[in-house]
C-alpha positions in Angstrom: 87.0 -39.2 54.3 86.8 -41.1 50.8 90.0 -42.6 49.2 91.0 -42.0 45.6 93.7 -43.2 43.5 95.3 -41.5 40.7 97.0 -42.9 37.6 99.1 -40.7 35.9 99.6 -41.3 31.7 101.9 -39.3 29.6 99.2 -38.7 27.0 96.0 -39.6 25.7 97.7 -41.9 23.1 99.1 -44.1 25.5 96.5 -44.5 27.4 94.3 -46.6 24.7 94.1 -47.7 21.4 91.0 -45.6 20.6 88.2 -43.2 21.6 85.8 -45.7 22.7 88.4 -47.8 24.6 89.2 -44.5 26.5 85.7 -43.1 27.5 84.8 -46.5 28.5 88.0 -46.9 30.3 87.3 -43.6 31.8 84.0 -44.3 33.1 85.2 -47.8 34.7 88.1 -46.0 36.8 85.7 -43.3 37.9 83.8 -45.7 39.2 85.9 -47.4 41.2 87.2 -43.9 42.6 90.4 -43.7 40.2 91.3 -40.5 38.9 93.6 -40.0 35.7 95.9 -37.3 35.1 97.1 -36.9 31.1 100.3 -34.8 31.6 100.8 -33.9 27.9 97.2 -32.8 27.0 97.4 -31.6 31.2 93.6 -32.6 31.4 92.0 -34.7 34.6 89.6 -37.4 33.6 87.4 -35.4 37.2 87.0 -32.6 34.8 82.9 -32.6 33.1 84.3 -31.9 30.2 86.8 -34.6 29.5 84.7 -36.6 27.4 84.4 -34.2 24.8 88.0 -33.5 25.2 89.0 -36.4 24.6 87.0 -37.2 21.5 88.4 -34.4 19.7 91.8 -35.1 20.7 91.5 -38.4 19.7 89.8 -37.7 16.2 93.0 -35.8 15.6 95.8 -38.1 16.9 
């Protein structure tokens, strides 16, 4: 059994200041088996489309 940690954050805008930082943090946390849930956007860092969605949503913020 693999353990997974969970980081719950209100929204993408509260997670990182810019898209590059957000994507880097997500990649780093994935490597150490940490899932991030963005409540407002209702998405998980485990979703294969998350990087695409983050790029689009961050550019609109």
